[in-house]
N, C-alpha and C positions, 0 to 999 in steps of 0.2 A: 588948258585954261577953261574954267567953267563959265557957262553963260547964265543969264538970269533965269531961264526956264529949263527944267530938266525934262529929258525925253522919256516917254512912257516905255516900260520894258516890253520887249517883243512878245507876242502871244505864242504859247508853245504850239509847235506844229503837230498835227495828228500823226500817229505812227503809221508806217507803211501798211499796205493791205496784207502783205505776207508776214507781218511782224507777229510774234507770239502774243504781244500785248494788245493787239487790235481785236475789237469786238467782232463776233461772227456776223457776216453779212445777212441782212434780211430786207425784205421789200418794205417800202414806205407804207405807213398806216397799217402795218401788220402787227398785231399784238404779240408780245412775247409769251412764252409758256407760263411765266410767273403771273403776268397780268391776266392771262386766260383763266388760270386756276383761281385767281382771286375773284374774277367776275363770275365764275361758275358758282361761287358760294353765295352770291346775292340772288334771292328769288326774283325772277323776272315777272313783270306784269303786275306787281304789288307795290302800291305807293304807300308811303307812311300814313297819310290821312286815312286811307282805306283800312290799313291794318289796325289803327287805333279805333276806327269806327266799328270794327268787327269784334271788339272786346265786349264780353257780356258783363256790363257794369253791375247788374243784379247779383251775378254769381261772385264777383270780386267782393262786393259789399257784404255778402253772406259769409264769405270766408273770413273777412276782416272782423266781422261781428263775432263769429265763432272763436277766433283767436283771442279776441278781447275778453270774452266770457271765460275762456280757459285760463287766461292770465290772471284775471281777478279771482277766480275760484282757487287757483293754485296759491295765490298770495294769502287768501283768507284761511285756507287749510293749514298753510305753514305757520301763520300767525297763531291760529288756534292751538297747534301742537306746542309752539314755543311758550305761550302763556300757560298752558296746562303743565308743562315741565317746570315753569317757574312758580306754579301754585297761585297764579293771579286770576284764574278763571276756573269755573267749575265745569265738570264733564259728566256725561252719562256713565254711570258705573253699574256693572253687574258682577259683584264679587265672585259668585259661584262660576259663572261662565269664564271670567278672566282667569280664575284659578285652574280650571280645566285646560284652558289654552296654554298656560305656562307649563303645566305638567306635560302636555303633548310636545311642546317645543323642547323640553329637556330630554324627553324620551327620544326624540328625533336626533338630538345631538349625540346621545349615547349610542344609538344605532350606527351613527357615522364613525364613532370610535371603534366599534366592533368590526365594521367593514374594513377600516384602515388597518387594524391589527391583523385581521385574517389574511388580507392581501400580503402583508409583510411576512407572515408565517408561510404562506403559499410560495413566496419567492425563495425563502430559505429551504423549503422542502424540495423545490425544483433544483436548486443548486446542489443540495445534498444528494439527491437521486442521481444527478449527472456525475458527481464526484465518485459515488459508489460504483456506478457502472464503468467508469473509466478505470477505477482500481481493479475491478473484476477482470476487465480486458487486459490490464497490465500483468496480472498474475497468470492469466492464460498464455500470454505471449512468452512469459518467463518459463512456463512449464514445457514449452516446445524445445527449449535449449538445455534446461537443467534436468537431465534424466534422473539424477539421484534424488531430487526433491519434487519430482513431477507430481506425485500423488498429493503431497501437501499443497502444492501450488494450485492444482486442479480443484481440490476441496475448498480452499480459500476463495478461489475464483467463483465457484458455484454459490457459495454462501453470500459473497458480496453481491452477486447478481440477483439473488433472491431478495436481499435487503433493499437493493435499489428498486426492484419491481414493487415491493411493498410501499416504499416511499412514494413512488409514482402513483400507486393506487390511493394512498391517503391524500396525496395532492389532488387527485381527481375528485375525491369526496369533498375536500375543502373547497374546490372550485364550484361544485354544485351548491354548496352551502352559501358561498359568497354571492353567487348569482341570485339566490332567493333573498338574501339580506339586502342586496343592492336594490332589488325591486321594492322591498318594504321601505327602505330608507329614501331612495331618490324618486319614487313614484307614488307608492300607496300613501305614506304619511304626508308627503309633499302636496298631494292632491287636496287633502283635508286642510293643511296649513294655508294653501292658496285661498280656500274659502274663508278661513279665519282672518287672513290679511284683508280680503275684500270687506269683511264685516267691520273691521277696524276703520277702513277708509270710509265706509258708509256712516259709521258712528261719528267720525269727525265732521263730515259734511252736514249731518243732522245737527250737531252741536253748534256749528257755525251759524246756521239759520236760527236755531233756538235762542242763541245768545244775542243775535242781532234783534230779534223781536223783543226779547227781554230788555235790552238796552234802549230800544226805541220807546217802549211802554213805560219804563221806569228811569227817566233821565236823572242826572245828578241834581242836587238841590239848587234851585234857582233857575233851572232851564225848563223850557217847554217840551212836552213830549213830541217826538218826531213822527211824521206820518210814514206809514209803511208802504212800500211799493205794492201795486195791485197784485193780488194772488200770492203774497208772501206767506200767509198762514197756510194756505193750501199746499204750497210748495214744501213748507216745513213738514207738514203732515205726510206728504208723499215720501220724503226722505226718511222719516221715522218708520214708516211702513216697510221701506226697503231694508232698513237696518234690522228691524225685527225679523223679517223674512230670512235674511242672510244668517242671522244668529240662530234661528231655528234649524236652518240647513246645516250649519256647522255643528250643532249639537247632535243631530241625527248621524252625521258622518263620523263624529268622534265615537259615538256609541257603537256603530257598526264596525268601525276600524278596530276598536279594542277587542270586540268579540272575535273577529276573523284573524286579527294579528296574533293573538295569543295561541289560537289553535294551530295556525300554520307554522309559526316559529317554534312552537313546542315539538311538533313532528319533525322539523328539520334538526333540532338540537338532539333529539333522541337518536336519529340515524347517525349524526356526527359523533356522538358519544360512543356508539357501537363501533364506528370505524376507528376511533382513537384507541379504544380498548383492544381491538383486534390487531392494530399495528404494534402497540407496545408490548403485547403478549406474544407476537410472532404468529398469530393465527391468520394465515394467508387466505384460507377459504372464507372465513368470516368477513375478512376485509373485502374480498371480491363481492360477497353478497351485499355488503353495505354500499358498495359503489353502484351496484344494479338498483338497489332500493332508492338511493338518493337520486339516481338519474330518471326514475319514473315517478318520483314523488311530485305531487302537484305544486307548481310554482305559484305564489300569490299573484293575484291580478293587480294591475296598476291602480284600480279603484274598485272598492267593494260595492258601490252604489252608483246609479246613473248620475250624470251631471245635473245639477240643480240650478 
């Protein structure tokens, strides 16, 4: 029979000391290993107000201002490029310089195709040389057991071994050639292209300021001219001078690049042609000579002129 008030459930009793579910004994007020590790991560002796007071507010403000300028500049440059692409704003144009840059970019792309094709040819030569040497070895092994055709097997084995060695020699010539072409493609021409890209960036920055000054001085009809920030004209002149300087550097680099590139690549091609002729004519001595000449031939430098 239930009464009006219900009795509260009994509290669970603690497990015995020797129970596997009981916590390990420790002294009172003794921190556990977890709490000790957690407290060790907190620097001692430093209070939050002191840490805040030690912050260099001037340095933080300078970084914030620098980030703000970078953000605004990036937005203006992107807007300038978009409007140029849409034909809604004019840009500084140097047709002769831009034509030279486009020619160099196309030449760079074509050198990349040569390097890729030469690497593919080198891989085929390597596989063919290995197959020829294995075939030579298989004929030699056959000659040890077939006495009646031993002479024919031996002759075929020696012929295949010679063909395999010539393929390895041609592959060595090709690798020397690839090394030089990679230097021209990925370092020499790229160094000049880097200057060209910097020139293009400087041109965009100059056009942004130039168009801002033009827009402020010649507002739409019915609007008052806007006042320019202090030093805006001087800043625009500085960016124009930077653009002209980089453009001059790029022209010098392109001229020197053409002179040296032609002479170096022509010498490499002559030696490679000699190696190819020796390989397909079966002239092993001439092929070995071509390998030696290509190995000592001067490799083009990453850059033909000092950094500007």
